[in-house]
C-alpha positions as CSV (number, residue, x, y, z in Angstrom):
1,M,-17.6,-17.0,-33.1
2,Y,-19.6,-20.0,-34.2
3,L,-21.7,-21.8,-31.5
4,H,-19.7,-25.0,-31.5
5,H,-16.5,-23.0,-30.9
6,L,-18.1,-21.5,-27.9
7,R,-19.3,-24.8,-26.6
8,T,-15.9,-26.2,-27.1
9,L,-14.1,-23.3,-25.1
10,L,-16.6,-23.5,-22.3
11,W,-16.3,-27.3,-22.1
12,L,-12.5,-26.9,-22.1
13,R,-12.6,-24.3,-19.3
14,W,-14.9,-26.6,-17.3
15,R,-12.6,-29.6,-17.9
16,L,-9.5,-27.7,-16.6
17,T,-11.4,-26.3,-13.7
18,R,-12.5,-29.8,-12.6
19,N,-8.9,-31.2,-13.1
20,Q,-7.8,-28.6,-10.8
21,W,-10.4,-29.5,-8.1
22,R,-9.4,-33.3,-8.6
23,R,-5.7,-32.5,-8.1
24,G,-6.6,-30.4,-5.1
25,G,-8.2,-33.5,-3.5
26,Q,-11.6,-33.9,-2.0
27,I,-11.2,-31.4,0.8
28,N,-10.4,-28.7,-1.8
29,A,-13.4,-29.7,-3.8
30,L,-15.6,-29.6,-0.6
31,I,-14.4,-26.3,0.3
32,S,-15.2,-25.0,-3.3
33,L,-18.6,-26.3,-3.1
34,I,-19.2,-24.7,0.4
35,V,-18.0,-21.3,-0.8
36,T,-20.2,-21.6,-3.8
37,V,-23.3,-22.4,-1.7
38,I,-22.4,-19.6,0.7
39,G,-22.1,-17.2,-2.1
40,A,-25.5,-18.3,-3.6
41,G,-27.0,-17.9,0.0
42,L,-25.5,-14.5,0.3
43,A,-26.9,-13.4,-3.1
44,V,-30.5,-14.5,-2.1
45,A,-30.1,-13.0,1.4
46,G,-28.8,-9.6,-0.2
47,G,-31.7,-9.5,-2.6
48,V,-34.4,-10.2,0.0
49,G,-32.7,-7.7,2.5
50,G,-32.5,-5.0,-0.3
51,I,-36.3,-5.3,-0.9
52,A,-37.0,-5.1,2.8
53,L,-34.7,-2.1,3.3
54,G,-36.1,-0.3,0.4
55,A,-39.9,-0.9,1.2
56,L,-39.8,-0.4,5.0
57,A,-37.0,2.1,5.7
58,L,-35.4,3.8,2.7
59,S,-38.8,4.8,1.2
60,K,-39.6,6.8,4.2
61,A,-36.4,8.7,4.1
62,T,-35.9,12.1,2.5
63,P,-34.1,12.3,-0.9
64,Q,-30.9,13.6,0.6
65,E,-30.8,10.9,3.2
66,S,-31.4,8.3,0.5
67,M,-28.5,9.8,-1.5
68,F,-26.2,9.4,1.5
69,V,-27.2,5.7,1.8
70,W,-26.6,5.1,-1.8
71,D,-23.2,6.9,-1.2
72,A,-22.3,4.4,1.5
73,L,-23.3,1.5,-0.6
74,V,-21.1,2.6,-3.6
75,A,-18.1,3.3,-1.3
76,V,-18.3,-0.1,0.3
77,F,-18.6,-1.9,-3.0
78,L,-15.8,0.0,-4.5
79,F,-13.6,-0.8,-1.6
80,I,-14.4,-4.5,-1.7
81,W,-14.0,-4.4,-5.5
82,L,-10.6,-2.9,-5.2
83,L,-9.7,-5.5,-2.7
84,G,-10.7,-8.2,-5.2
85,L,-8.6,-6.4,-7.8
86,V,-5.5,-6.5,-5.6
87,T,-6.1,-10.3,-5.1
88,E,-6.8,-11.1,-8.8
89,I,-4.2,-8.7,-10.4
90,Q,-1.9,-11.6,-11.2
91,R,-4.5,-14.0,-12.1
92,A,-4.6,-15.2,-15.9
93,E,-7.5,-14.8,-18.0
94,T,-10.2,-17.4,-18.2
95,I,-9.3,-18.2,-21.9
96,D,-5.7,-17.4,-23.0
97,A,-6.1,-15.7,-26.2
98,S,-2.5,-16.4,-27.2
99,R,-3.4,-20.2,-27.4
100,L,-6.2,-19.6,-29.7
101,M,-4.4,-17.5,-32.5
102,H,-4.0,-20.5,-34.8
103,L,-7.8,-21.3,-34.7
104,P,-10.5,-19.6,-36.7
105,V,-11.4,-17.6,-33.8
106,L,-11.5,-13.7,-33.7
107,L,-9.6,-11.9,-30.9
108,R,-12.6,-9.7,-30.1
109,E,-14.9,-12.7,-29.5
110,V,-12.3,-14.1,-27.0
111,F,-12.2,-10.7,-25.6
112,F,-15.8,-10.5,-24.9
113,L,-16.0,-13.9,-23.6
114,N,-13.2,-13.2,-21.2
115,Y,-15.0,-10.0,-20.0
116,A,-18.2,-11.9,-19.4
117,A,-16.3,-14.4,-17.4
118,S,-14.8,-11.6,-15.3
119,H,-18.2,-11.1,-13.8
120,V,-18.2,-14.3,-12.0
121,C,-17.0,-13.2,-8.6
122,L,-18.4,-13.0,-5.0
123,S,-18.6,-9.2,-4.8
124,L,-20.9,-8.9,-7.8
125,A,-22.8,-12.0,-6.7
126,I,-23.7,-10.2,-3.6
127,W,-24.0,-6.7,-4.5
128,V,-25.9,-6.7,-7.7
129,P,-28.9,-8.7,-6.3
130,A,-28.8,-6.4,-3.2
131,T,-28.9,-3.1,-5.1
132,L,-31.6,-4.4,-7.6
133,G,-33.6,-5.6,-4.5
134,L,-33.1,-2.2,-3.0
135,A,-34.6,-0.6,-6.3
136,L,-37.6,-3.1,-6.1
137,G,-38.2,-2.3,-2.6
138,L,-38.2,1.4,-3.3
139,A,-40.6,0.8,-6.3
140,L,-42.9,-1.0,-3.8
141,G,-42.8,1.9,-1.3
142,L,-42.8,4.9,-3.5
143,G,-44.2,3.8,-6.9
144,A,-43.3,2.6,-10.3
145,R,-40.9,5.5,-11.1
146,M,-38.4,3.9,-8.8
147,L,-38.0,0.9,-11.3
148,W,-35.8,3.3,-13.3
149,L,-33.2,2.5,-10.7
150,A,-32.7,-0.9,-12.1
151,P,-31.0,0.4,-15.4
152,L,-29.2,2.9,-13.4
153,V,-27.7,0.1,-11.2
154,L,-26.8,-2.0,-14.1
155,A,-25.2,0.9,-15.9
156,F,-23.1,1.7,-12.8
157,F,-21.9,-2.1,-12.4
158,F,-21.3,-2.0,-16.3
159,M,-19.0,1.0,-16.1
160,V,-17.0,-0.2,-13.1
161,T,-16.4,-3.7,-14.5
162,A,-15.5,-2.3,-17.9
163,W,-12.9,0.1,-16.8
164,T,-11.6,-2.4,-14.1
165,Y,-11.2,-4.9,-17.0
166,C,-9.2,-2.1,-18.9
167,L,-7.2,-1.5,-15.9
168,R,-6.4,-5.2,-15.5
169,G,-5.3,-5.5,-19.2
170,W,-3.0,-2.5,-18.8
171,L,-1.4,-3.9,-15.6
172,A,-0.9,-7.3,-17.3
173,A,1.0,-5.6,-20.1
174,L,3.1,-3.8,-17.5
175,M,3.7,-6.9,-15.4
176,V,5.4,-8.9,-18.4
177,N,8.6,-7.4,-17.0
178,Q,9.3,-9.2,-13.6
179,R,10.8,-6.2,-11.8
180,R,8.0,-4.0,-13.1
181,R,5.6,-6.7,-11.9
182,R,6.7,-6.5,-8.3
183,A,6.5,-2.7,-8.4
184,V,3.0,-2.7,-9.7
185,V,1.7,-5.3,-7.3
186,M,3.2,-3.3,-4.2
187,G,2.0,0.0,-5.7
188,V,-1.6,-1.2,-6.1
189,T,-1.5,-2.6,-2.5
190,M,-0.2,0.6,-1.1
191,F,-3.0,2.7,-3.0
192,V,-5.6,0.4,-1.6
193,V,-4.3,0.9,1.9
194,V,-4.2,4.6,1.6
195,L,-7.6,4.7,0.1
196,A,-9.0,2.5,2.9
197,Q,-7.8,5.3,5.4
198,L,-9.2,8.2,3.4
199,P,-12.4,8.3,5.5
200,N,-10.3,8.5,8.6
201,L,-8.2,11.4,7.1
202,I,-11.3,13.3,6.0
203,M,-12.9,13.0,9.5
204,N,-9.8,14.0,11.3
205,V,-8.3,16.7,9.0
206,W,-11.2,18.2,7.3
207,R,-13.7,18.0,10.1
208,D,-15.8,21.0,11.0
209,D,-15.4,21.1,14.9
210,G,-18.1,23.6,15.4
211,P,-18.4,25.7,18.5
212,Q,-16.7,24.7,21.6
213,D,-19.4,25.2,23.9
214,G,-22.3,22.9,25.0
215,R,-24.1,23.5,21.7
216,R,-21.5,21.3,20.0
217,V,-22.9,18.3,21.9
218,A,-26.5,19.2,20.8
219,H,-25.7,19.2,17.1
220,S,-23.0,16.5,17.0
221,T,-25.3,14.0,15.4
222,R,-25.7,16.3,12.4
223,P,-23.4,16.1,9.5
224,P,-21.2,19.3,8.9
225,A,-22.8,21.6,6.4
226,R,-19.5,21.8,4.5
227,M,-19.3,18.0,4.1
228,V,-22.8,17.9,2.9
229,Q,-22.3,20.6,0.2
230,T,-19.0,18.8,-0.8
231,V,-20.6,15.4,-1.1
232,T,-23.5,16.8,-3.1
233,L,-21.2,18.6,-5.5
234,A,-19.2,15.3,-5.8
235,N,-22.4,13.5,-6.7
236,R,-23.0,15.8,-9.5
237,Y,-19.6,15.7,-11.2
238,V,-17.9,12.4,-10.3
239,P,-19.2,9.6,-12.5
240,L,-18.8,6.8,-9.9
241,L,-21.4,8.8,-7.7
242,W,-23.9,9.4,-10.5
243,L,-26.0,6.4,-9.0
244,P,-26.7,8.0,-5.7
245,Q,-27.3,11.2,-7.7
246,G,-29.8,9.6,-10.0
247,A,-31.5,7.8,-7.0
248,Q,-32.0,11.1,-5.2
249,A,-33.7,12.6,-8.3
250,L,-35.9,9.7,-8.7
251,Q,-37.0,9.8,-5.2
252,A,-37.7,13.5,-5.4
253,G,-40.0,12.9,-8.4
254,R,-37.5,13.8,-11.3
255,V,-37.0,11.0,-13.8
256,W,-34.9,12.6,-16.3
257,P,-31.7,13.2,-14.2
258,G,-31.7,9.5,-13.4
259,L,-32.0,8.6,-17.1
260,L,-29.3,10.9,-18.2
261,A,-27.0,9.5,-15.3
262,A,-27.6,5.9,-16.6
263,A,-27.0,6.9,-20.2
264,G,-23.8,8.7,-19.2
265,M,-22.5,5.7,-17.1
266,G,-23.4,3.5,-20.0
267,L,-21.4,5.5,-22.5
268,L,-18.5,5.6,-20.0
269,G,-18.8,1.8,-19.8
270,L,-18.6,1.4,-23.6
271,L,-15.6,3.8,-23.8
272,G,-13.8,1.7,-21.1
273,L,-14.6,-1.6,-22.9
274,A,-13.4,-0.2,-26.3
275,R,-10.2,1.1,-24.7
276,A,-9.6,-2.4,-23.0
277,Y,-10.0,-4.2,-26.4
278,Q,-7.6,-1.7,-28.0
279,L,-5.0,-2.4,-25.3
280,T,-5.6,-6.2,-25.7
281,R,-5.2,-6.0,-29.4
282,R,-1.9,-3.9,-29.1
283,F,-0.6,-6.4,-26.6
284,Y,-1.2,-9.5,-28.8
285,Q,-0.1,-7.9,-31.9
286,G,3.3,-6.8,-30.3
287,D,3.0,-3.0,-30.6
288,D,3.9,-2.5,-26.9
289,Q,7.1,-4.5,-27.4
290,R,8.4,-2.6,-30.3
291,K,11.6,-0.7,-29.3
292,A,13.3,1.9,-31.1
293,A,16.6,1.3,-32.6
294,P,19.6,1.0,-30.3
295,P,21.9,4.1,-30.4
296,P,25.4,3.7,-32.2
297,V,28.2,2.4,-30.2
298,A,29.8,5.9,-30.3
299,A,26.9,7.4,-28.7
300,K,26.9,4.8,-25.9
301,A,30.6,5.3,-25.2
302,A,30.1,9.0,-25.0
303,K,27.2,8.5,-22.6
304,A,29.3,6.1,-20.6
305,V,32.1,8.5,-19.8
306,R,29.9,11.4,-18.7
307,G,30.4,10.4,-14.9
308,R,31.3,7.7,-12.6
309,L,28.7,5.1,-11.6
310,L,27.3,5.0,-8.1
311,V,29.3,2.0,-7.0
312,E,32.5,3.7,-8.1
313,R,32.2,6.7,-5.7
314,T,33.9,7.1,-2.3
315,L,33.0,8.6,1.0
316,P,35.3,10.9,3.1
317,L,36.7,9.3,6.1
318,V,35.1,6.0,5.3
319,P,37.3,3.0,4.0
320,A,37.1,2.2,0.3
321,P,35.8,-1.3,0.8
322,A,33.1,0.0,3.3
323,A,32.1,2.8,0.8
324,A,31.9,0.2,-2.2
325,V,29.7,-2.1,-0.1
326,A,27.5,0.9,1.1
327,F,26.9,2.1,-2.5
328,A,26.3,-1.5,-3.8
329,N,23.8,-2.2,-1.1
330,L,22.1,1.2,-1.7
331,R,21.8,0.5,-5.3
332,S,20.3,-2.9,-4.5
333,M,17.7,-1.5,-2.1
334,L,16.7,1.2,-4.4
335,R,16.0,-1.2,-7.1
336,A,13.8,-3.3,-4.8
337,P,10.3,-2.1,-4.9
338,E,9.4,-3.9,-1.6
339,V,12.0,-1.9,0.3
340,K,10.7,1.3,-1.3
341,M,7.2,0.5,-0.4
342,A,8.1,-0.3,3.1
343,L,9.6,3.1,3.7
344,V,6.8,4.8,2.1
345,A,4.5,2.9,4.5
346,N,6.3,4.9,7.4
347,V,5.1,8.2,5.9
348,V,1.6,6.9,5.3
349,I,1.3,5.6,8.9
350,F,2.5,8.9,10.2
351,V,-0.1,11.0,8.1
352,I,-2.9,8.6,9.0
353,L,-2.3,8.4,12.7
354,A,-0.9,11.9,13.6
355,A,-1.5,14.3,10.7
356,G,-5.1,14.7,11.5
357,T,-4.5,15.7,15.0
358,F,-1.7,18.1,14.2
359,F,-3.6,19.8,11.3
360,R,-6.5,20.5,13.5
361,H,-4.5,21.3,16.8
362,G,-0.9,21.7,15.7
363,A,-0.9,25.4,17.1
364,A,-2.1,23.9,20.4
365,V,1.1,21.9,20.9
366,P,2.9,23.5,23.8
367,P,6.6,24.6,23.4
368,A,7.6,22.1,26.1
369,G,6.0,19.2,24.1
370,R,7.5,19.9,20.7
371,P,10.9,18.2,21.3
372,F,9.1,15.1,22.4
373,V,6.9,15.2,19.1
374,A,10.1,15.6,17.0
375,L,11.8,12.7,18.8
376,A,8.7,10.5,18.1
377,A,9.0,11.2,14.4
378,A,12.7,10.2,14.7
379,C,11.7,7.0,16.4
380,L,9.0,6.3,13.9
381,A,11.5,6.7,11.1
382,V,14.1,4.3,12.7
383,M,11.6,1.7,13.5
384,G,10.8,1.5,9.9
385,L,14.4,0.6,9.3
386,V,14.2,-2.4,11.7
387,Q,13.4,-5.0,9.4
388,L,16.4,-4.0,7.3
389,L,18.7,-3.6,10.1
390,F,17.8,-6.8,12.0
391,N,18.4,-9.0,8.8
392,Q,20.9,-7.3,6.6
393,F,22.2,-10.2,4.7
394,G,18.9,-11.9,4.2
395,F,18.0,-9.4,1.3
396,D,21.4,-10.5,-0.4
397,R,20.3,-14.0,-1.0
398,D,22.8,-15.6,-3.5
399,G,24.7,-12.2,-3.6
400,F,26.1,-12.8,-0.2
401,R,28.7,-15.2,-1.9
402,A,30.3,-11.8,-3.3
403,L,30.6,-10.5,0.3
404,V,32.2,-13.9,1.5
405,L,34.8,-13.6,-1.5
406,L,35.4,-10.0,-0.8
407,P,39.0,-9.4,0.3
408,A,38.0,-6.9,2.9
409,V,38.0,-6.7,6.8
410,R,34.6,-7.9,7.8
411,W,33.8,-4.9,10.0
412,H,34.1,-2.8,6.8
413,I,31.1,-4.9,5.3
414,L,29.0,-4.2,8.5
415,L,29.9,-0.5,8.2
416,G,28.9,-0.3,4.6
417,K,25.6,-2.1,5.3
418,N,24.8,0.4,8.0
419,L,25.7,3.3,5.9
420,A,23.2,2.2,3.1
421,V,20.5,1.6,5.6
422,F,21.1,5.2,7.0
423,A,21.0,6.6,3.5
424,I,17.7,4.9,2.8
425,G,16.0,6.1,6.1
426,L,17.3,9.6,6.0
427,P,14.9,10.8,3.4
428,V,11.8,9.4,5.2
429,F,13.0,11.1,8.5
430,V,13.4,14.4,6.5
431,I,9.7,14.1,5.2
432,L,8.4,13.4,8.6
433,L,10.3,16.3,10.1
434,A,9.1,18.6,7.4
435,L,5.6,17.6,8.0
436,L,5.9,18.3,11.8
437,K,7.6,21.5,11.1
438,V,4.4,22.8,9.1
439,T,1.9,21.2,11.5
440,A,3.4,21.3,14.9
441,H,5.4,24.4,14.3
442,L,8.7,23.1,15.5
443,G,11.6,25.5,16.3
444,V,15.2,25.3,15.1
445,A,16.4,23.9,18.4
446,D,13.7,21.2,18.0
447,L,14.8,20.2,14.6
448,V,18.5,20.1,15.7
449,E,17.6,17.8,18.6
450,A,15.5,15.6,16.5
451,C,18.5,15.0,14.0
452,L,20.9,14.3,16.9
453,G,18.4,11.8,18.2
454,F,17.8,10.2,14.9
455,C,21.6,9.7,14.4
456,S,21.9,8.2,18.1
457,A,19.0,5.8,17.4
458,V,20.4,4.7,14.3
459,L,23.8,3.9,15.7
460,A,22.2,2.1,18.6
461,I,19.9,0.0,16.5
462,S,22.7,-0.7,14.0
463,T,24.7,-2.2,16.8
464,L,21.8,-4.5,17.7
465,G,21.0,-5.1,14.1
466,N,24.6,-6.2,13.4
467,W,24.5,-8.8,16.0
468,L,21.1,-10.1,15.1
469,S,22.0,-10.2,11.4
470,I,25.1,-12.4,12.4
471,C,23.3,-14.7,14.7
472,A,19.8,-15.0,13.4
473,P,20.0,-14.7,9.6
474,Y,17.1,-15.9,7.4
475,R,16.4,-15.7,3.7
476,I,13.8,-13.0,2.4
477,A,11.7,-14.1,-0.6
478,A,12.5,-12.1,-3.7
479,G,10.0,-9.4,-4.4
480,S,8.5,-9.3,-0.8
481,L,9.5,-9.0,2.9
482,K,8.3,-12.4,3.6
483,P,10.8,-14.7,5.4
484,N,11.4,-18.2,4.0
485,K,11.0,-20.6,6.9
486,A,13.3,-19.0,9.5
487,K,14.5,-21.1,12.2
488,A,12.6,-21.1,15.6
489,S,15.7,-19.7,17.4
490,S,16.0,-16.9,14.8
491,Q,12.3,-16.0,15.3
492,F,12.6,-16.1,19.1
493,L,15.6,-13.6,19.0
494,L,13.8,-11.3,16.6
495,V,10.5,-11.3,18.7
496,V,12.5,-10.5,21.9
497,A,14.6,-7.8,20.1
498,S,11.4,-6.3,18.9
499,L,9.9,-6.2,22.2
500,F,12.8,-4.6,23.8
501,L,13.1,-2.2,21.0
502,P,11.1,0.6,22.7
503,L,13.2,0.4,25.8
504,L,16.4,1.0,23.6
505,L,14.8,4.2,22.1
506,L,13.6,5.4,25.7
507,P,16.9,7.2,26.4
508,L,16.3,9.6,23.5
509,F,13.5,11.3,25.6
510,V,15.8,11.8,28.6
511,P,17.4,15.1,27.3
512,P,14.1,16.9,26.5
513,L,12.8,15.7,30.0
514,L,15.8,17.2,31.7
515,G,15.2,20.4,29.8
516,F,11.5,20.5,30.8
517,L,12.5,19.9,34.4
518,C,15.0,22.7,34.3
519,N,12.4,25.1,32.9
520,E,9.7,24.2,35.5
521,F,11.8,23.9,38.8
522,T,15.0,25.9,38.3
523,Q,16.2,29.2,36.7
524,V,18.3,27.4,34.2
525,P,17.0,27.5,30.6
526,G,16.1,24.1,29.4
527,A,17.0,24.4,25.7
528,P,20.8,24.4,26.2
529,I,20.4,21.3,28.6
530,T,18.4,19.5,26.1
531,L,20.9,20.2,23.3
532,L,24.0,19.2,25.5
533,G,22.1,16.0,26.4
534,A,21.4,15.2,22.8
535,V,24.9,15.6,21.9
536,G,26.2,13.5,24.8
537,L,23.7,10.9,24.0
538,L,25.0,10.9,20.4
539,G,28.6,10.5,21.6
540,C,27.6,7.5,23.9
541,S,25.8,5.9,20.9
542,A,28.8,6.5,18.7
543,M,31.3,5.0,21.1
544,L,29.1,2.1,21.7
545,Y,28.9,1.4,17.9
546,G,32.8,2.0,17.6
547,F,33.7,-0.4,20.4
548,T,31.4,-3.2,19.0
549,L,32.0,-2.9,15.4
550,Q,35.4,-4.8,15.1
551,P,34.3,-7.5,17.6
552,L,31.1,-8.0,15.5
553,G,33.2,-8.1,12.4
554,R,35.2,-11.0,13.8
555,L,32.0,-12.7,14.7
556,L,30.8,-12.3,11.1
557,Q,34.1,-13.9,9.8
558,R,33.5,-17.0,12.1
559,R,29.8,-17.4,11.2
560,E,29.8,-16.4,7.5
561,Q,29.5,-20.0,6.3
562,R,26.4,-20.5,8.4
563,I,24.9,-17.2,7.2
564,L,25.7,-18.2,3.6
565,Q,23.8,-21.4,4.1
566,A,20.8,-19.6,5.6
567,V,20.4,-16.9,3.2
568,T,21.1,-18.9,0.0
569,S,19.0,-22.0,0.7
570,E,15.6,-21.8,-1.1
571,V,12.4,-23.4,0.3
572,E,11.1,-26.3,-1.6
């Protein structure tokens, strides 16, 4: 790339940025200036703080303690870096190479310019001066050999940014398809959420509790020996942790391990950069968009007659219109990545909040408490369906017109909607129940009672959800679970319903409570009483659902025009 080309591109980028600030107004420009000044101040403060920390504190620590400090710094940086990746995953390149293909500019030159521009971010502006300052402080405290930390730090950041740039290019190629784009964004977000909770899982599930007497308190401040061994082994073989390993070796007086770590991270960074350029070249040359020749018409016809489509199937004891609505709605939700991510979040929350306790103390759960634990899993699975049940028509958007024109009794539509949500939530409940079966050692009676409680809760919540979906509908933005300016009355009803939802689920715990009281204060066995109570509660929920289904269907017929206006009107 000629120098005048580079100057022209940089001038164009600056001109576009200045025009964006101008269109945003003076307040936006002032906010951008304040953020820039704060970033520069944090960079200077990070460098000075790193020098002070290295010279006054870390230089007096042991090599192993220094390694743990660098591990913590690397972990915090990687987490912040991943958060930045999630927020910038849909951001365009600094220079769009597709607009420069008609100019005498090579693709690799634009690629390297974009890679260099990707380093202009707040996280690097803070962490690079801080870590370099820490290396300088260690050099002041321990000697000139610690200056080898500087190439080690730079090689680490080069490796991370190179492979991040490769990942961004790969995700950008995937997100050309809009449906795949939503799935990628939600998948990356869920991955970052799970990764953020990884230390919590490690401390709860994998923690060495040690002795149960008073000696545990005396040694509670020491890290478990098994964790120290594992962290040391990970630092040796995981490339992202070669920086702490090299820092430990340098502080112990060994220079060659640090140099080898810097060389290894530099080679990995070059490999990531080469892979990123290869993906970029294939994307702009159209190699990823080439498809194989379509199959012959006869092959398509033969494939089409193999079986019925999902929406063509029927359900026993269910009216045909209700079954059609159920299967169509099920197919729609299975294709929506935001719905799948919302359901997966239930399993993730359960694993984060409860799995650690049960993995360490699952055998200590008393038999009398196991029915309550199983019903808690049923309640968690049902509460994950609340957003779908309380606004069943908002996800249809323009597709609600098909339901308005459907020549079917309106309570068939409600029944089909409820069956689809039940089919969506059932696998989540089965997964939670299987986890509890392994960790809390649930019995067969506990599993049966949990299944009955789940069905009772779904019927009760479906009754409330049908009424709220009819009286307080609102449109859901495509590709997310975000409402589009719901009315104040709708928001009030939803808040009140959410607040009283635990009271609606409270009767599920009455049968196991009766069984517990029978075991404790009478000679009557509690298991049959609990099972009979669960069956009776399911019957009451089914009767309530059956009695309200047809009146709610008539209410839907009277209000379907208002629902149509609410779920099809887009926000300007």
